[in-house]
C-alpha positions, 0 to 999 in steps of 0.5 A, a space after each residue: 500500500 502506498 499513501 500520500 499524506 498532505 499537510 495543507 497551507 497556502 504558502 507551504 503545503 507539505 506532502 509525503 508518500 509512504 509505503 507499507 509492505 511486509 509489515 514495514 513502513 518506508 519513505 518513497 518521496 516527500 517535499 513541499 509546495 512553496 508559494 510566494 506571498 505576493 501571488 494571488 490566492 487563485 494562483 497559489 491554489 493552482 500551484 498546490 493542485 498541480 503539484 499534488 496531481 504531479 505527485 499522484 501521477 508519478 507515485 500512484 498512491 493507493 490512498 490519500 490522507 490529509 490533516 483536517 482543519 483546526 479551529 483558530 481565532 483568525 477566520 481569514 487564516 482558517 478560510 485560506 487553509 480550507 482552500 488549500 485543503 479543498 484543492 488537495 482533496 479535489 486532486 485526490 478525488 479526481 484520481 479516485 483515491 480513497 480520502 481520509 482526514 485526521 485531526 492534528 491531535 489524532 496524528 500526534 497520538 498515533 506517532 508519539 502517543 500524546 495528542 499534545 506532542 510538539 512538532 519536534 517530537 513528531 519530526 523525531 518520530 517520523 525520522 525514526 519510523 522511516 529511518 531518516 536520521 540524517 535528514 533535517 525535517 521541515 515541519 510541513 514535510 514531517 507533518 505530511 509524512 506523519 499524516 501518511 504514517 497515521 493513516 497506515 497505522 489506522 488501516 493496518 492496526 488490528 481491531 483487538 490491539 490493546 490501546 495504552 493510555 500512558 507509557 507506564 501501562 505499556 511498559 508494565 504490559 511489555 517488560 521484555 521491551 525494556 533495554 537495560 
């Protein structure tokens, strides 16, 4: 399975293509769609849409996952983010990709185990999960890869898998995983 994850934004949209084969996650491609702040909104949206379509056509993902909008105090920013999300989703839907949205807290919880994790913690986990230790992560890219990883975890997580609320309960259930 190949998943395209997107972290939308009108100035910088992160994308990450992650594969899942034989129980292992691997990075295929990642990057950002950079827009100039002096460009008009329609031009920025066209750039985002075109790059997402290019990535879809090149890597042929099986599914598409995107970070859902969060609610902030600035309505104008939320609307702009909604536009970037909309053209990204449109690109996926036009290519008949199953599309799933994940809240930022759910993505953080899937990767770090804590829905209030910092961007640095998410980037650290992305680097470790995908074995990208030598690569400096831009937050938009690490967030996009995190969306794809979250989706793969949700799709392939057994329904009867025990969920842990904290590290202490996990360690108590798995003492064999402690390195001394």
